[in-house]
C-alpha positions as CSV (number, residue, x, y, z in Angstrom):
1,X,-8.9,25.4,-9.8
2,X,-6.8,23.0,-11.6
3,X,-6.0,23.7,-15.2
4,X,-6.8,21.0,-17.6
5,X,-4.0,20.0,-20.0
6,X,-4.5,18.0,-23.2
7,X,-1.6,15.5,-23.0
8,X,-1.6,15.1,-26.8
9,X,-0.3,18.7,-26.9
10,X,2.7,18.1,-24.7
11,X,6.1,17.1,-25.7
12,X,7.6,14.0,-24.1
13,X,9.7,16.0,-21.7
14,X,6.6,17.9,-20.6
15,X,4.5,14.8,-20.3
16,X,7.0,13.1,-18.1
17,X,7.2,16.2,-15.9
18,X,3.5,16.3,-15.6
19,X,3.4,12.6,-14.8
20,X,6.1,13.1,-12.0
21,X,4.1,16.0,-10.6
22,X,0.8,14.0,-10.5
23,X,2.7,11.0,-8.9
24,X,4.0,13.4,-6.3
25,X,0.6,14.7,-5.6
26,X,-0.8,11.3,-5.3
27,X,1.8,10.2,-2.9
28,X,1.0,13.3,-0.7
29,X,-2.8,12.7,-0.8
30,X,-2.3,9.1,0.0
31,X,-0.2,9.8,3.0
32,X,-2.7,12.4,4.4
33,X,-5.6,10.0,3.8
34,X,-3.8,7.3,5.8
35,X,-3.2,9.8,8.7
36,X,-6.9,10.8,8.5
37,X,-7.9,7.1,8.6
38,X,-5.6,6.4,11.5
39,X,-7.2,9.2,13.5
40,X,-10.7,7.8,12.7
41,X,-9.6,4.3,13.9
42,X,-8.3,5.8,17.1
43,X,-11.6,7.5,17.7
44,X,-13.5,4.3,17.0
45,X,-11.2,2.3,19.4
46,X,-11.8,4.9,22.2
47,X,-15.6,4.7,21.6
48,X,-15.4,0.9,21.9
49,X,-13.4,1.2,25.1
50,X,-15.9,3.5,26.6
51,X,-18.9,1.6,25.4
52,X,-17.6,-1.5,27.1
53,X,-16.7,0.4,30.3
54,X,-13.1,-0.3,29.8
55,X,-10.6,1.3,32.2
56,X,-7.5,0.3,30.3
57,X,-5.6,2.7,28.2
58,X,-5.4,2.5,24.4
59,X,-1.6,2.5,24.7
60,X,-1.3,-1.2,24.2
61,X,-3.4,-1.1,21.1
62,X,-1.7,1.9,19.4
63,X,0.8,-0.1,17.4
64,X,-1.9,-2.4,15.9
65,X,-4.2,0.6,15.2
66,X,-1.5,2.8,13.7
67,X,0.4,0.2,11.7
68,X,-2.3,-0.4,9.4
69,X,-2.2,3.2,8.1
70,X,0.9,5.0,9.0
71,X,3.9,3.9,7.1
72,X,7.2,5.2,8.3
73,X,8.8,3.9,5.1
74,X,6.6,6.1,3.0
75,X,7.2,9.1,5.3
76,X,10.9,8.6,4.9
77,X,10.6,8.3,1.1
78,X,8.6,11.4,0.9
79,X,11.3,13.2,2.9
80,X,14.1,11.8,1.0
81,X,12.5,12.6,-2.4
82,X,12.0,16.2,-1.3
83,X,8.2,15.7,-1.3
84,X,7.5,16.2,2.3
85,X,6.7,19.9,1.8
86,X,3.6,18.8,-0.3
87,X,2.5,16.4,2.3
88,X,3.0,19.0,5.1
89,X,1.0,21.6,3.2
90,X,-1.8,19.1,2.6
91,X,-1.8,17.9,6.2
92,X,-2.1,21.5,7.3
93,X,-5.0,22.2,5.0
94,X,-6.8,19.1,6.1
95,X,-6.3,19.0,9.8
96,X,-5.4,22.7,10.4
97,X,-2.3,24.1,12.1
98,X,-1.1,21.6,14.8
């Protein structure tokens, strides 16, 4: 359970630290949400391929499907800022051990 904090009771330093933590959490959640959406898009593309009787592979469509959700720049930023651990933990809790 998340502890509720009254921001009026925090010093400016504490408030800035809380804001940084919340921004970090938001970045990790956003990244995991995009990974989940990319997986859903892959499933939908495969369902469309099967419904139309397509024999071709999804390999040609992968860049278009994944580019709308998976941003390597954000992944690099998370890694550089030392926030990758938060994203990895969230990925593990959402998708299970992979």
